[in-house]
C-alpha positions in Angstrom: 17.8 -20.3 23.5 19.1 -22.2 20.4 20.4 -19.3 18.3 23.8 -17.7 17.9 25.6 -15.0 16.1 28.9 -16.8 15.4 30.1 -19.9 13.6 31.6 -21.6 16.6 28.4 -21.2 18.6 26.4 -22.6 15.7 28.5 -25.7 15.5 27.9 -26.3 19.2 24.1 -25.8 18.8 24.0 -28.3 16.0 25.8 -30.8 18.3 23.5 -30.1 21.2 20.3 -30.3 19.1 21.2 -32.8 16.4 17.6 -33.3 15.3 16.7 -29.6 15.0 16.1 -27.8 11.8 19.2 -25.8 10.9 18.6 -22.1 9.9 20.9 -19.4 8.6 19.2 -16.0 9.1 20.3 -12.8 7.3 18.3 -9.6 7.6 17.4 -6.3 9.2 16.0 -5.2 12.5 12.9 -7.5 12.2 15.5 -10.2 12.9 17.6 -8.2 15.3 15.5 -5.6 17.2 16.8 -5.5 20.8 14.8 -6.4 23.9 13.6 -3.6 26.0 16.7 -3.7 28.3 19.0 -5.0 25.6 19.7 -8.4 27.3 16.5 -8.6 29.4 12.8 -8.5 28.7 10.5 -10.3 26.2 11.8 -11.7 22.9 11.6 -8.7 20.6 12.4 -9.9 17.1 11.5 -12.8 14.8 14.8 -14.8 15.3 14.5 -14.7 19.1 10.9 -15.9 19.0 11.6 -18.7 16.5 14.5 -19.8 18.6 12.2 -20.4 21.6 11.2 -23.5 19.7 13.8 -26.2 20.5 13.1 -27.6 17.0 15.2 -24.8 15.4 18.9 -23.9 15.7 19.6 -20.5 14.2 22.8 -18.8 13.1 21.8 -15.2 12.8 23.9 -12.4 11.3 21.1 -9.9 11.0 21.8 -6.3 11.9 19.6 -3.2 12.5 19.4 -0.8 9.6 20.6 -3.2 6.9 19.3 -2.8 3.5 18.6 -5.7 1.1 20.9 -4.2 -1.5 23.7 -3.9 1.0 23.3 -7.6 2.2 24.1 -8.9 -1.3 27.0 -6.6 -2.1 30.5 -6.0 -0.8 31.7 -7.5 2.5 28.2 -8.5 3.6 27.8 -10.5 0.4 31.1 -12.2 1.0 30.3 -13.0 4.6 26.9 -14.4 3.7 28.3 -16.5 0.9 31.1 -17.9 3.1 28.6 -18.9 5.9 26.4 -20.5 3.3 29.2 -22.5 1.8 30.7 -23.7 5.1 27.7 -24.3 7.4 25.1 -27.0 6.9 21.7 -25.4 6.8 18.2 -26.6 6.0 16.7 -23.1 5.5 17.9 -19.6 4.9 15.7 -16.9 6.5 15.9 -13.5 4.8 14.4 -10.2 5.9 15.2 -7.4 3.5 13.7 -4.5 1.6 12.0 -2.5 4.3 14.9 -0.2 5.0 15.5 0.3 1.3 12.1 1.9 1.1 11.7 3.8 4.4 15.4 4.6 4.9 16.8 8.1 5.1 17.3 9.6 1.7 14.9 7.0 0.3 11.3 7.4 1.5 11.3 11.2 1.0 12.8 10.6 -2.5 9.6 8.8 -3.6 7.3 11.7 -2.5 6.2 14.7 -4.4 4.6 17.6 -2.5 1.0 16.8 -1.7 -0.2 20.0 -3.3 1.3 18.9 -6.7 -1.8 16.8 -7.5 -5.4 16.3 -6.6 -5.0 12.6 -5.6 -2.4 11.3 -3.1 -1.4 8.5 -5.4 -0.3 11.0 -8.1 2.1 12.5 -5.5 4.2 9.3 -5.4 7.1 9.3 -7.9 6.5 5.9 -9.5 9.6 6.0 -11.6 11.8 6.4 -8.6 9.8 3.9 -6.5 9.9 1.3 -9.3 13.6 1.8 -9.9 14.1 1.0 -6.2 11.8 -2.0 -6.4 13.8 -3.2 -9.4 16.9 -3.1 -7.3 15.2 -5.0 -4.5 13.8 -7.6 -6.9 17.3 -8.1 -8.3 18.7 -8.6 -4.8 16.2 -11.5 -4.2 17.2 -13.1 -7.5 20.9 -12.7 -6.5 20.1 -14.3 -3.1 18.4 -17.3 -4.8 21.2 -17.8 -7.3 23.9 -17.6 -4.6 22.0 -20.1 -2.4 21.6 -22.5 -5.3 25.3 -22.3 -6.2 27.1 -22.0 -2.9 24.9 -23.8 -0.3 26.4 -26.9 1.3 22.9 -28.4 1.2 21.6 -28.5 -2.4 18.1 -28.9 -1.0 18.1 -25.7 1.1 15.1 -23.5 0.9 14.6 -19.8 1.5 11.9 -18.2 3.6 11.3 -14.5 3.3 8.4 -12.2 4.4 6.7 -9.0 3.2 6.6 -7.0 6.5 3.2 -5.4 7.4 1.5 -2.0 6.8 3.3 0.3 9.2 1.3 3.2 10.7 3.1 6.5 10.3 3.7 8.2 13.6 6.3 10.4 15.4 7.3 7.3 17.5 10.9 6.5 16.7 13.4 4.3 18.5 13.5 4.7 22.2 16.4 3.2 24.3 14.8 0.9 26.9 11.5 2.2 25.5 12.0 5.3 27.6 14.7 7.6 26.0 14.0 8.9 22.5 16.8 8.5 20.0 16.2 10.3 16.7 13.1 10.8 14.7 10.7 8.3 13.2 11.4 7.0 9.7 8.4 8.2 7.6 6.3 10.7 9.5 8.7 13.6 9.3 9.0 13.3 5.5 5.3 13.0 5.0 4.8 16.2 7.0 7.6 17.9 5.1 5.7 17.1 1.9 2.4 18.2 3.4 0.8 14.8 3.7 -1.2 15.9 6.7 -4.2 13.6 6.4 -3.6 10.4 8.6 -5.6 8.2 6.2 -3.6 9.4 3.2 -0.3 8.8 5.1 -1.3 5.2 5.8 -2.5 4.8 2.2 0.9 5.9 0.9 2.8 3.4 3.1 0.4 0.6 2.2 0.7 1.4 -1.5 4.5 1.1 -1.4 4.6 -2.1 0.7 2.0 -3.8 -1.5 4.1 -3.1 -4.6 7.1 -4.5 -2.7 5.1 -7.6 -1.9 4.1 -8.0 -5.6 7.8 -8.0 -6.5 8.5 -10.7 -4.0 5.7 -12.8 -5.5 7.3 -12.4 -8.9 10.6 -13.8 -7.6 8.8 -16.6 -5.8 7.1 -17.6 -9.1 10.5 -17.9 -10.7 11.9 -20.1 -7.9 8.9 -22.3 -7.0 9.6 -24.9 -4.3 12.8 -23.0 -3.4 11.6 -19.6 -2.3 8.6 -19.3 0.1 7.2 -15.9 1.0 5.4 -15.7 4.3 2.5 -13.3 3.7 2.6 -11.2 6.8 0.9 -8.1 5.4 -2.4 -7.4 7.2 -1.5 -9.4 10.3 -1.0 -6.6 12.9 -3.4 -4.3 14.5 -2.7 -0.7 15.6 -1.9 -1.9 19.1 0.9 -4.2 17.8 3.3 -1.4 16.8 6.2 -0.6 19.3 7.2 2.3 17.1 6.6 3.5 13.6 8.2 0.5 11.8 8.8 -2.2 14.5 6.1 -4.4 16.1 5.7 -4.9 19.8 6.9 -8.3 21.2 3.3 -9.5 20.8 3.3 -8.2 17.2 6.5 -10.0 16.4 5.1 -13.1 17.9 2.1 -13.0 15.5 4.5 -12.4 12.5 6.8 -15.2 13.7 3.9 -17.7 13.9 3.2 -17.1 10.2 6.9 -17.6 9.3 7.0 -20.8 11.4 4.0 -22.1 9.5 5.7 -21.3 6.2 8.8 -23.2 7.3 6.6 -26.2 8.2 4.8 -26.0 4.8 8.2 -25.8 2.9 9.3 -29.0 4.7 6.6 -31.1 3.0 
């Protein structure tokens, strides 16, 4: 498949597929989630699925667990900027912000005890959530400014997405989809704060992700015709979740189709 995780491999892919659209992908597990048996099984993330199209060659440096803030600071910022400034690309694909919200020491940080108010929405600490969303928004601005300044291709465009409404559950990561490794990402904290009603649990997650999507739209309005947000929220059904925050291969395929359409739209 025409994707790689190193510069030398990317150069070779560009030579092998000279007419393909060249993509630099940076992101989290939605770009890097492993196949069921690591190297075997169905394509299990957005990059793998997009790379099935021979019309794309992709240089991916995505990594499971990465936060958007981390991607644009320190060594990761340096590596991304170097790749951007030394490799010819038509598009930058970016997947970031989800782990900043549902990560350990973050998601629970936004929740007040459910018995602290009558309505679930009043049990979300909006000051803390908005502060985090301010950080994420600034990351996307930083991304766009770096792309504009450092990219080899002055006409490069950025494609991002807004995830989808995860369904809280105890289902965490399972090695080979068989052996449980650790807890899920949101469900334990919801229970700890006494959010026991399933509908309220889903409402909390949807509320946070919708606010995240609104921030992405604000950045998009600032960088029109440069930043394109694939609206993937509301795409997946309950049967499309492999675990609490990662779609099944079929679910990722549905998300990838929307991102592909956004890339084609941005080409016009």
